[in-house]
LUMLUMDREN-2810 file (N, C-alpha, C; in Angstrom, 1 decimal):
<atoms>
<atom><aa>M</aa><ch>A</ch><at>N</at><xx>6.6</xx><yy>-29.6</yy><zz>-13.4</zz></atom>
<atom><aa>M</aa><ch>A</ch><at>CA</at><xx>5.9</xx><yy>-28.5</yy><zz>-12.8</zz></atom>
<atom><aa>M</aa><ch>A</ch><at>C</at><xx>5.1</xx><yy>-27.7</yy><zz>-13.8</zz></atom>
<atom><aa>I</aa><ch>A</ch><at>N</at><xx>3.9</xx><yy>-27.4</yy><zz>-13.6</zz></atom>
<atom><aa>I</aa><ch>A</ch><at>CA</at><xx>3.1</xx><yy>-26.5</yy><zz>-14.5</zz></atom>
<atom><aa>I</aa><ch>A</ch><at>C</at><xx>3.2</xx><yy>-25.1</yy><zz>-13.9</zz></atom>
<atom><aa>I</aa><ch>A</ch><at>N</at><xx>3.6</xx><yy>-24.2</yy><zz>-14.6</zz></atom>
<atom><aa>I</aa><ch>A</ch><at>CA</at><xx>3.7</xx><yy>-22.8</yy><zz>-14.1</zz></atom>
<atom><aa>I</aa><ch>A</ch><at>C</at><xx>2.5</xx><yy>-22.0</yy><zz>-14.7</zz></atom>
<atom><aa>D</aa><ch>A</ch><at>N</at><xx>1.8</xx><yy>-21.4</yy><zz>-13.9</zz></atom>
<atom><aa>D</aa><ch>A</ch><at>CA</at><xx>0.6</xx><yy>-20.6</yy><zz>-14.3</zz></atom>
<atom><aa>D</aa><ch>A</ch><at>C</at><xx>0.2</xx><yy>-19.6</yy><zz>-13.2</zz></atom>
<atom><aa>C</aa><ch>A</ch><at>N</at><xx>0.4</xx><yy>-18.3</yy><zz>-13.5</zz></atom>
<atom><aa>C</aa><ch>A</ch><at>CA</at><xx>0.1</xx><yy>-17.3</yy><zz>-12.5</zz></atom>
<atom><aa>C</aa><ch>A</ch><at>C</at><xx>-1.4</xx><yy>-17.4</yy><zz>-12.0</zz></atom>
<atom><aa>D</aa><ch>A</ch><at>N</at><xx>-2.3</xx><yy>-17.8</yy><zz>-12.8</zz></atom>
<atom><aa>D</aa><ch>A</ch><at>CA</at><xx>-3.7</xx><yy>-17.9</yy><zz>-12.4</zz></atom>
<atom><aa>D</aa><ch>A</ch><at>C</at><xx>-3.9</xx><yy>-19.0</yy><zz>-11.4</zz></atom>
<atom><aa>A</aa><ch>A</ch><at>N</at><xx>-3.0</xx><yy>-20.0</yy><zz>-11.3</zz></atom>
<atom><aa>A</aa><ch>A</ch><at>CA</at><xx>-3.1</xx><yy>-21.1</yy><zz>-10.4</zz></atom>
<atom><aa>A</aa><ch>A</ch><at>C</at><xx>-2.3</xx><yy>-20.8</yy><zz>-9.1</zz></atom>
<atom><aa>C</aa><ch>A</ch><at>N</at><xx>-1.8</xx><yy>-19.6</yy><zz>-8.9</zz></atom>
<atom><aa>C</aa><ch>A</ch><at>CA</at><xx>-1.0</xx><yy>-19.2</yy><zz>-7.8</zz></atom>
<atom><aa>C</aa><ch>A</ch><at>C</at><xx>-1.7</xx><yy>-18.3</yy><zz>-6.8</zz></atom>
<atom><aa>V</aa><ch>A</ch><at>N</at><xx>-1.7</xx><yy>-18.6</yy><zz>-5.5</zz></atom>
<atom><aa>V</aa><ch>A</ch><at>CA</at><xx>-2.3</xx><yy>-17.8</yy><zz>-4.5</zz></atom>
<atom><aa>V</aa><ch>A</ch><at>C</at><xx>-1.6</xx><yy>-16.5</yy><zz>-4.4</zz></atom>
<atom><aa>M</aa><ch>A</ch><at>N</at><xx>-0.4</xx><yy>-16.3</yy><zz>-4.9</zz></atom>
<atom><aa>M</aa><ch>A</ch><at>CA</at><xx>0.3</xx><yy>-15.0</yy><zz>-4.8</zz></atom>
<atom><aa>M</aa><ch>A</ch><at>C</at><xx>0.0</xx><yy>-14.1</yy><zz>-6.0</zz></atom>
<atom><aa>D</aa><ch>A</ch><at>N</at><xx>-0.8</xx><yy>-14.6</yy><zz>-6.9</zz></atom>
<atom><aa>D</aa><ch>A</ch><at>CA</at><xx>-1.1</xx><yy>-13.8</yy><zz>-8.1</zz></atom>
<atom><aa>D</aa><ch>A</ch><at>C</at><xx>-1.6</xx><yy>-12.4</yy><zz>-7.7</zz></atom>
<atom><aa>G</aa><ch>A</ch><at>N</at><xx>-1.0</xx><yy>-11.4</yy><zz>-8.3</zz></atom>
<atom><aa>G</aa><ch>A</ch><at>CA</at><xx>-1.5</xx><yy>-10.0</yy><zz>-8.0</zz></atom>
<atom><aa>G</aa><ch>A</ch><at>C</at><xx>-1.0</xx><yy>-9.4</yy><zz>-6.8</zz></atom>
<atom><aa>T</aa><ch>A</ch><at>N</at><xx>0.0</xx><yy>-10.0</yy><zz>-6.1</zz></atom>
<atom><aa>T</aa><ch>A</ch><at>CA</at><xx>0.6</xx><yy>-9.5</yy><zz>-4.9</zz></atom>
<atom><aa>T</aa><ch>A</ch><at>C</at><xx>2.0</xx><yy>-9.0</yy><zz>-5.2</zz></atom>
<atom><aa>G</aa><ch>A</ch><at>N</at><xx>2.6</xx><yy>-8.4</yy><zz>-4.2</zz></atom>
<atom><aa>G</aa><ch>A</ch><at>CA</at><xx>4.0</xx><yy>-7.9</yy><zz>-4.4</zz></atom>
<atom><aa>G</aa><ch>A</ch><at>C</at><xx>5.0</xx><yy>-9.0</yy><zz>-4.7</zz></atom>
<atom><aa>A</aa><ch>A</ch><at>N</at><xx>4.7</xx><yy>-10.2</yy><zz>-4.4</zz></atom>
<atom><aa>A</aa><ch>A</ch><at>CA</at><xx>5.6</xx><yy>-11.3</yy><zz>-4.7</zz></atom>
<atom><aa>A</aa><ch>A</ch><at>C</at><xx>5.8</xx><yy>-11.5</yy><zz>-6.2</zz></atom>
<atom><aa>C</aa><ch>A</ch><at>N</at><xx>4.9</xx><yy>-11.1</yy><zz>-7.0</zz></atom>
<atom><aa>C</aa><ch>A</ch><at>CA</at><xx>5.0</xx><yy>-11.2</yy><zz>-8.4</zz></atom>
<atom><aa>C</aa><ch>A</ch><at>C</at><xx>6.2</xx><yy>-10.5</yy><zz>-9.0</zz></atom>
<atom><aa>A</aa><ch>A</ch><at>N</at><xx>6.6</xx><yy>-9.4</yy><zz>-8.4</zz></atom>
<atom><aa>A</aa><ch>A</ch><at>CA</at><xx>7.7</xx><yy>-8.5</yy><zz>-8.8</zz></atom>
<atom><aa>A</aa><ch>A</ch><at>C</at><xx>9.0</xx><yy>-9.3</yy><zz>-8.7</zz></atom>
<atom><aa>D</aa><ch>A</ch><at>N</at><xx>9.1</xx><yy>-10.2</yy><zz>-7.8</zz></atom>
<atom><aa>D</aa><ch>A</ch><at>CA</at><xx>10.3</xx><yy>-11.0</yy><zz>-7.5</zz></atom>
<atom><aa>D</aa><ch>A</ch><at>C</at><xx>10.1</xx><yy>-12.4</yy><zz>-7.8</zz></atom>
<atom><aa>C</aa><ch>A</ch><at>N</at><xx>9.5</xx><yy>-12.7</yy><zz>-8.9</zz></atom>
<atom><aa>C</aa><ch>A</ch><at>CA</at><xx>9.2</xx><yy>-14.1</yy><zz>-9.3</zz></atom>
<atom><aa>C</aa><ch>A</ch><at>C</at><xx>9.5</xx><yy>-14.3</yy><zz>-10.7</zz></atom>
<atom><aa>I</aa><ch>A</ch><at>N</at><xx>10.2</xx><yy>-15.4</yy><zz>-11.1</zz></atom>
<atom><aa>I</aa><ch>A</ch><at>CA</at><xx>10.6</xx><yy>-15.7</yy><zz>-12.4</zz></atom>
<atom><aa>I</aa><ch>A</ch><at>C</at><xx>9.4</xx><yy>-16.2</yy><zz>-13.3</zz></atom>
<atom><aa>V</aa><ch>A</ch><at>N</at><xx>8.3</xx><yy>-16.6</yy><zz>-12.7</zz></atom>
<atom><aa>V</aa><ch>A</ch><at>CA</at><xx>7.2</xx><yy>-17.2</yy><zz>-13.5</zz></atom>
<atom><aa>V</aa><ch>A</ch><at>C</at><xx>6.6</xx><yy>-16.2</yy><zz>-14.5</zz></atom>
<atom><aa>P</aa><ch>A</ch><at>N</at><xx>6.3</xx><yy>-14.9</yy><zz>-14.1</zz></atom>
<atom><aa>P</aa><ch>A</ch><at>CA</at><xx>5.8</xx><yy>-14.0</yy><zz>-15.1</zz></atom>
<atom><aa>P</aa><ch>A</ch><at>C</at><xx>6.7</xx><yy>-13.9</yy><zz>-16.3</zz></atom>
<atom><aa>M</aa><ch>A</ch><at>N</at><xx>8.0</xx><yy>-13.8</yy><zz>-16.1</zz></atom>
<atom><aa>M</aa><ch>A</ch><at>CA</at><xx>8.9</xx><yy>-13.7</yy><zz>-17.2</zz></atom>
<atom><aa>M</aa><ch>A</ch><at>C</at><xx>8.9</xx><yy>-15.0</yy><zz>-18.1</zz></atom>
<atom><aa>L</aa><ch>A</ch><at>N</at><xx>8.8</xx><yy>-16.2</yy><zz>-17.5</zz></atom>
<atom><aa>L</aa><ch>A</ch><at>CA</at><xx>8.7</xx><yy>-17.4</yy><zz>-18.3</zz></atom>
<atom><aa>L</aa><ch>A</ch><at>C</at><xx>7.4</xx><yy>-17.4</yy><zz>-19.1</zz></atom>
<atom><aa>L</aa><ch>A</ch><at>N</at><xx>6.3</xx><yy>-17.0</yy><zz>-18.5</zz></atom>
<atom><aa>L</aa><ch>A</ch><at>CA</at><xx>5.0</xx><yy>-17.0</yy><zz>-19.2</zz></atom>
<atom><aa>L</aa><ch>A</ch><at>C</at><xx>4.9</xx><yy>-16.0</yy><zz>-20.3</zz></atom>
<atom><aa>A</aa><ch>A</ch><at>N</at><xx>5.7</xx><yy>-14.9</yy><zz>-20.2</zz></atom>
<atom><aa>A</aa><ch>A</ch><at>CA</at><xx>5.7</xx><yy>-13.9</yy><zz>-21.2</zz></atom>
<atom><aa>A</aa><ch>A</ch><at>C</at><xx>6.1</xx><yy>-14.4</yy><zz>-22.5</zz></atom>
<atom><aa>A</aa><ch>A</ch><at>N</at><xx>6.9</xx><yy>-15.4</yy><zz>-22.5</zz></atom>
<atom><aa>A</aa><ch>A</ch><at>CA</at><xx>7.4</xx><yy>-16.0</yy><zz>-23.8</zz></atom>
<atom><aa>A</aa><ch>A</ch><at>C</at><xx>6.3</xx><yy>-16.9</yy><zz>-24.5</zz></atom>
<atom><aa>T</aa><ch>A</ch><at>N</at><xx>5.4</xx><yy>-17.5</yy><zz>-23.7</zz></atom>
<atom><aa>T</aa><ch>A</ch><at>CA</at><xx>4.4</xx><yy>-18.4</yy><zz>-24.2</zz></atom>
<atom><aa>T</aa><ch>A</ch><at>C</at><xx>3.0</xx><yy>-17.9</yy><zz>-24.2</zz></atom>
<atom><aa>G</aa><ch>A</ch><at>N</at><xx>2.7</xx><yy>-17.0</yy><zz>-23.2</zz></atom>
<atom><aa>G</aa><ch>A</ch><at>CA</at><xx>1.4</xx><yy>-16.4</yy><zz>-23.0</zz></atom>
<atom><aa>G</aa><ch>A</ch><at>C</at><xx>0.3</xx><yy>-17.4</yy><zz>-22.4</zz></atom>
<atom><aa>S</aa><ch>A</ch><at>N</at><xx>0.8</xx><yy>-18.6</yy><zz>-22.0</zz></atom>
<atom><aa>S</aa><ch>A</ch><at>CA</at><xx>-0.1</xx><yy>-19.6</yy><zz>-21.5</zz></atom>
<atom><aa>S</aa><ch>A</ch><at>C</at><xx>0.6</xx><yy>-20.4</yy><zz>-20.4</zz></atom>
<atom><aa>P</aa><ch>A</ch><at>N</at><xx>-0.1</xx><yy>-21.2</yy><zz>-19.6</zz></atom>
<atom><aa>P</aa><ch>A</ch><at>CA</at><xx>0.5</xx><yy>-22.1</yy><zz>-18.7</zz></atom>
<atom><aa>P</aa><ch>A</ch><at>C</at><xx>1.5</xx><yy>-22.9</yy><zz>-19.4</zz></atom>
<atom><aa>T</aa><ch>A</ch><at>N</at><xx>2.6</xx><yy>-23.2</yy><zz>-18.7</zz></atom>
<atom><aa>T</aa><ch>A</ch><at>CA</at><xx>3.7</xx><yy>-23.9</yy><zz>-19.3</zz></atom>
<atom><aa>T</aa><ch>A</ch><at>C</at><xx>4.2</xx><yy>-25.0</yy><zz>-18.4</zz></atom>
<atom><aa>R</aa><ch>A</ch><at>N</at><xx>4.6</xx><yy>-26.1</yy><zz>-18.9</zz></atom>
<atom><aa>R</aa><ch>A</ch><at>CA</at><xx>5.2</xx><yy>-27.2</yy><zz>-18.1</zz></atom>
<atom><aa>R</aa><ch>A</ch><at>C</at><xx>6.7</xx><yy>-27.1</yy><zz>-18.3</zz></atom>
<atom><aa>I</aa><ch>A</ch><at>N</at><xx>7.4</xx><yy>-27.1</yy><zz>-17.1</zz></atom>
<atom><aa>I</aa><ch>A</ch><at>CA</at><xx>8.8</xx><yy>-27.2</yy><zz>-17.2</zz></atom>
<atom><aa>I</aa><ch>A</ch><at>C</at><xx>9.2</xx><yy>-28.5</yy><zz>-16.5</zz></atom>
<atom><aa>G</aa><ch>A</ch><at>N</at><xx>10.2</xx><yy>-29.1</yy><zz>-17.0</zz></atom>
<atom><aa>G</aa><ch>A</ch><at>CA</at><xx>10.7</xx><yy>-30.4</yy><zz>-16.5</zz></atom>
<atom><aa>G</aa><ch>A</ch><at>C</at><xx>11.5</xx><yy>-30.3</yy><zz>-15.2</zz></atom>
<atom><aa>D</aa><ch>A</ch><at>N</at><xx>11.8</xx><yy>-31.4</yy><zz>-14.7</zz></atom>
<atom><aa>D</aa><ch>A</ch><at>CA</at><xx>12.6</xx><yy>-31.4</yy><zz>-13.4</zz></atom>
<atom><aa>D</aa><ch>A</ch><at>C</at><xx>13.9</xx><yy>-30.8</yy><zz>-13.6</zz></atom>
<atom><aa>D</aa><ch>A</ch><at>N</at><xx>14.6</xx><yy>-31.0</yy><zz>-14.7</zz></atom>
<atom><aa>D</aa><ch>A</ch><at>CA</at><xx>15.9</xx><yy>-30.5</yy><zz>-15.0</zz></atom>
<atom><aa>D</aa><ch>A</ch><at>C</at><xx>15.8</xx><yy>-28.9</yy><zz>-15.1</zz></atom>
<atom><aa>E</aa><ch>A</ch><at>N</at><xx>14.8</xx><yy>-28.4</yy><zz>-15.8</zz></atom>
<atom><aa>E</aa><ch>A</ch><at>CA</at><xx>14.6</xx><yy>-27.0</yy><zz>-15.9</zz></atom>
<atom><aa>E</aa><ch>A</ch><at>C</at><xx>14.3</xx><yy>-26.3</yy><zz>-14.5</zz></atom>
<atom><aa>E</aa><ch>A</ch><at>N</at><xx>13.5</xx><yy>-27.0</yy><zz>-13.7</zz></atom>
<atom><aa>E</aa><ch>A</ch><at>CA</at><xx>13.1</xx><yy>-26.5</yy><zz>-12.4</zz></atom>
<atom><aa>E</aa><ch>A</ch><at>C</at><xx>14.4</xx><yy>-26.5</yy><zz>-11.5</zz></atom>
<atom><aa>L</aa><ch>A</ch><at>N</at><xx>15.2</xx><yy>-27.5</yy><zz>-11.6</zz></atom>
<atom><aa>L</aa><ch>A</ch><at>CA</at><xx>16.4</xx><yy>-27.5</yy><zz>-10.8</zz></atom>
<atom><aa>L</aa><ch>A</ch><at>C</at><xx>17.4</xx><yy>-26.4</yy><zz>-11.2</zz></atom>
<atom><aa>A</aa><ch>A</ch><at>N</at><xx>17.5</xx><yy>-26.2</yy><zz>-12.5</zz></atom>
<atom><aa>A</aa><ch>A</ch><at>CA</at><xx>18.4</xx><yy>-25.2</yy><zz>-13.1</zz></atom>
<atom><aa>A</aa><ch>A</ch><at>C</at><xx>17.9</xx><yy>-23.8</yy><zz>-12.6</zz></atom>
<atom><aa>I</aa><ch>A</ch><at>N</at><xx>16.6</xx><yy>-23.5</yy><zz>-12.6</zz></atom>
<atom><aa>I</aa><ch>A</ch><at>CA</at><xx>16.1</xx><yy>-22.3</yy><zz>-12.1</zz></atom>
<atom><aa>I</aa><ch>A</ch><at>C</at><xx>16.4</xx><yy>-22.1</yy><zz>-10.6</zz></atom>
<atom><aa>R</aa><ch>A</ch><at>N</at><xx>16.2</xx><yy>-23.1</yy><zz>-9.9</zz></atom>
<atom><aa>R</aa><ch>A</ch><at>CA</at><xx>16.4</xx><yy>-23.1</yy><zz>-8.4</zz></atom>
<atom><aa>R</aa><ch>A</ch><at>C</at><xx>17.9</xx><yy>-22.8</yy><zz>-8.2</zz></atom>
<atom><aa>N</aa><ch>A</ch><at>N</at><xx>18.8</xx><yy>-23.5</yy><zz>-8.9</zz></atom>
<atom><aa>N</aa><ch>A</ch><at>CA</at><xx>20.2</xx><yy>-23.3</yy><zz>-8.7</zz></atom>
<atom><aa>N</aa><ch>A</ch><at>C</at><xx>20.6</xx><yy>-21.9</yy><zz>-9.1</zz></atom>
<atom><aa>L</aa><ch>A</ch><at>N</at><xx>20.1</xx><yy>-21.4</yy><zz>-10.2</zz></atom>
<atom><aa>L</aa><ch>A</ch><at>CA</at><xx>20.4</xx><yy>-20.0</yy><zz>-10.6</zz></atom>
<atom><aa>L</aa><ch>A</ch><at>C</at><xx>19.9</xx><yy>-19.0</yy><zz>-9.6</zz></atom>
<atom><aa>S</aa><ch>A</ch><at>N</at><xx>18.7</xx><yy>-19.3</yy><zz>-9.0</zz></atom>
<atom><aa>S</aa><ch>A</ch><at>CA</at><xx>18.1</xx><yy>-18.4</yy><zz>-8.0</zz></atom>
<atom><aa>S</aa><ch>A</ch><at>C</at><xx>19.0</xx><yy>-18.4</yy><zz>-6.7</zz></atom>
<atom><aa>E</aa><ch>A</ch><at>N</at><xx>19.4</xx><yy>-19.6</yy><zz>-6.3</zz></atom>
<atom><aa>E</aa><ch>A</ch><at>CA</at><xx>20.2</xx><yy>-19.6</yy><zz>-5.1</zz></atom>
<atom><aa>E</aa><ch>A</ch><at>C</at><xx>21.5</xx><yy>-18.9</yy><zz>-5.2</zz></atom>
<atom><aa>A</aa><ch>A</ch><at>N</at><xx>22.0</xx><yy>-18.8</yy><zz>-6.5</zz></atom>
<atom><aa>A</aa><ch>A</ch><at>CA</at><xx>23.2</xx><yy>-18.1</yy><zz>-6.8</zz></atom>
<atom><aa>A</aa><ch>A</ch><at>C</at><xx>23.0</xx><yy>-16.6</yy><zz>-7.0</zz></atom>
<atom><aa>G</aa><ch>A</ch><at>N</at><xx>21.7</xx><yy>-16.2</yy><zz>-6.9</zz></atom>
<atom><aa>G</aa><ch>A</ch><at>CA</at><xx>21.4</xx><yy>-14.8</yy><zz>-7.0</zz></atom>
<atom><aa>G</aa><ch>A</ch><at>C</at><xx>21.3</xx><yy>-14.3</yy><zz>-8.5</zz></atom>
<atom><aa>L</aa><ch>A</ch><at>N</at><xx>21.3</xx><yy>-15.2</yy><zz>-9.4</zz></atom>
<atom><aa>L</aa><ch>A</ch><at>CA</at><xx>21.3</xx><yy>-14.8</yy><zz>-10.8</zz></atom>
<atom><aa>L</aa><ch>A</ch><at>C</at><xx>19.9</xx><yy>-14.5</yy><zz>-11.4</zz></atom>
<atom><aa>V</aa><ch>A</ch><at>N</at><xx>18.9</xx><yy>-15.2</yy><zz>-10.9</zz></atom>
<atom><aa>V</aa><ch>A</ch><at>CA</at><xx>17.5</xx><yy>-15.0</yy><zz>-11.4</zz></atom>
<atom><aa>V</aa><ch>A</ch><at>C</at><xx>16.6</xx><yy>-14.9</yy><zz>-10.2</zz></atom>
<atom><aa>S</aa><ch>A</ch><at>N</at><xx>15.4</xx><yy>-14.4</yy><zz>-10.4</zz></atom>
<atom><aa>S</aa><ch>A</ch><at>CA</at><xx>14.4</xx><yy>-14.4</yy><zz>-9.3</zz></atom>
<atom><aa>S</aa><ch>A</ch><at>C</at><xx>14.0</xx><yy>-15.9</yy><zz>-9.1</zz></atom>
<atom><aa>P</aa><ch>A</ch><at>N</at><xx>13.5</xx><yy>-16.2</yy><zz>-7.9</zz></atom>
<atom><aa>P</aa><ch>A</ch><at>CA</at><xx>13.1</xx><yy>-17.5</yy><zz>-7.6</zz></atom>
<atom><aa>P</aa><ch>A</ch><at>C</at><xx>11.7</xx><yy>-17.8</yy><zz>-8.2</zz></atom>
<atom><aa>I</aa><ch>A</ch><at>N</at><xx>11.3</xx><yy>-19.1</yy><zz>-8.2</zz></atom>
<atom><aa>I</aa><ch>A</ch><at>CA</at><xx>10.0</xx><yy>-19.5</yy><zz>-8.5</zz></atom>
<atom><aa>I</aa><ch>A</ch><at>C</at><xx>9.2</xx><yy>-19.3</yy><zz>-7.2</zz></atom>
<atom><aa>R</aa><ch>A</ch><at>N</at><xx>8.3</xx><yy>-18.4</yy><zz>-7.1</zz></atom>
<atom><aa>R</aa><ch>A</ch><at>CA</at><xx>7.5</xx><yy>-18.1</yy><zz>-5.9</zz></atom>
<atom><aa>R</aa><ch>A</ch><at>C</at><xx>6.1</xx><yy>-18.6</yy><zz>-6.0</zz></atom>
<atom><aa>L</aa><ch>A</ch><at>N</at><xx>5.9</xx><yy>-19.5</yy><zz>-7.0</zz></atom>
<atom><aa>L</aa><ch>A</ch><at>CA</at><xx>4.6</xx><yy>-20.1</yy><zz>-7.2</zz></atom>
<atom><aa>L</aa><ch>A</ch><at>C</at><xx>4.1</xx><yy>-20.9</yy><zz>-6.0</zz></atom>
<atom><aa>V</aa><ch>A</ch><at>N</at><xx>2.9</xx><yy>-20.6</yy><zz>-5.5</zz></atom>
<atom><aa>V</aa><ch>A</ch><at>CA</at><xx>2.3</xx><yy>-21.2</yy><zz>-4.4</zz></atom>
<atom><aa>V</aa><ch>A</ch><at>C</at><xx>0.9</xx><yy>-21.7</yy><zz>-5.0</zz></atom>
<atom><aa>A</aa><ch>A</ch><at>N</at><xx>0.8</xx><yy>-23.0</yy><zz>-5.1</zz></atom>
<atom><aa>A</aa><ch>A</ch><at>CA</at><xx>-0.4</xx><yy>-23.6</yy><zz>-5.7</zz></atom>
<atom><aa>A</aa><ch>A</ch><at>C</at><xx>-1.7</xx><yy>-23.3</yy><zz>-4.9</zz></atom>
<atom><aa>R</aa><ch>A</ch><at>N</at><xx>-2.7</xx><yy>-23.0</yy><zz>-5.7</zz></atom>
<atom><aa>R</aa><ch>A</ch><at>CA</at><xx>-4.1</xx><yy>-22.9</yy><zz>-5.1</zz></atom>
<atom><aa>R</aa><ch>A</ch><at>C</at><xx>-4.6</xx><yy>-24.3</yy><zz>-4.8</zz></atom>
<atom><aa>G</aa><ch>A</ch><at>N</at><xx>-5.6</xx><yy>-24.3</yy><zz>-4.0</zz></atom>
<atom><aa>G</aa><ch>A</ch><at>CA</at><xx>-6.3</xx><yy>-25.6</yy><zz>-3.7</zz></atom>
<atom><aa>G</aa><ch>A</ch><at>C</at><xx>-7.0</xx><yy>-26.1</yy><zz>-5.0</zz></atom>
<atom><aa>P</aa><ch>A</ch><at>N</at><xx>-7.6</xx><yy>-27.3</yy><zz>-4.9</zz></atom>
<atom><aa>P</aa><ch>A</ch><at>CA</at><xx>-8.4</xx><yy>-27.8</yy><zz>-6.0</zz></atom>
<atom><aa>P</aa><ch>A</ch><at>C</at><xx>-9.5</xx><yy>-26.9</yy><zz>-6.5</zz></atom>
<atom><aa>G</aa><ch>A</ch><at>N</at><xx>-9.7</xx><yy>-26.9</yy><zz>-7.8</zz></atom>
<atom><aa>G</aa><ch>A</ch><at>CA</at><xx>-10.8</xx><yy>-26.1</yy><zz>-8.3</zz></atom>
<atom><aa>G</aa><ch>A</ch><at>C</at><xx>-10.3</xx><yy>-24.9</yy><zz>-9.1</zz></atom>
<atom><aa>R</aa><ch>A</ch><at>N</at><xx>-9.0</xx><yy>-24.5</yy><zz>-8.9</zz></atom>
<atom><aa>R</aa><ch>A</ch><at>CA</at><xx>-8.5</xx><yy>-23.4</yy><zz>-9.7</zz></atom>
<atom><aa>R</aa><ch>A</ch><at>C</at><xx>-7.3</xx><yy>-23.8</yy><zz>-10.6</zz></atom>
<atom><aa>G</aa><ch>A</ch><at>N</at><xx>-7.1</xx><yy>-25.1</yy><zz>-10.7</zz></atom>
<atom><aa>G</aa><ch>A</ch><at>CA</at><xx>-6.0</xx><yy>-25.6</yy><zz>-11.5</zz></atom>
<atom><aa>G</aa><ch>A</ch><at>C</at><xx>-4.8</xx><yy>-25.9</yy><zz>-10.7</zz></atom>
<atom><aa>A</aa><ch>A</ch><at>N</at><xx>-4.0</xx><yy>-26.8</yy><zz>-11.1</zz></atom>
<atom><aa>A</aa><ch>A</ch><at>CA</at><xx>-2.9</xx><yy>-27.3</yy><zz>-10.4</zz></atom>
<atom><aa>A</aa><ch>A</ch><at>C</at><xx>-1.7</xx><yy>-26.4</yy><zz>-10.8</zz></atom>
<atom><aa>A</aa><ch>A</ch><at>N</at><xx>-0.9</xx><yy>-26.0</yy><zz>-9.9</zz></atom>
<atom><aa>A</aa><ch>A</ch><at>CA</at><xx>0.3</xx><yy>-25.2</yy><zz>-10.2</zz></atom>
<atom><aa>A</aa><ch>A</ch><at>C</at><xx>1.5</xx><yy>-26.1</yy><zz>-10.3</zz></atom>
<atom><aa>T</aa><ch>A</ch><at>N</at><xx>1.4</xx><yy>-27.3</yy><zz>-9.7</zz></atom>
<atom><aa>T</aa><ch>A</ch><at>CA</at><xx>2.5</xx><yy>-28.2</yy><zz>-9.8</zz></atom>
<atom><aa>T</aa><ch>A</ch><at>C</at><xx>2.0</xx><yy>-29.5</yy><zz>-10.3</zz></atom>
<atom><aa>G</aa><ch>A</ch><at>N</at><xx>2.8</xx><yy>-30.2</yy><zz>-10.9</zz></atom>
<atom><aa>G</aa><ch>A</ch><at>CA</at><xx>2.4</xx><yy>-31.5</yy><zz>-11.4</zz></atom>
<atom><aa>G</aa><ch>A</ch><at>C</at><xx>3.4</xx><yy>-32.3</yy><zz>-12.1</zz></atom>
</atoms>
């Protein structure tokens, strides 16, 4: 999965306040690829209430892919 706020339809909305993606991007400053294991770990931690969920919603073609 490629995480990138610019490729998310929720960018700039209230959903950003409860999304782990901005925190993950703060470390790199650019779109970042996370592997299946990392994505699963984040989802498991989120389901346990320990971290915010991945609220990334991919834009259509033309603005970059949010998942891959």
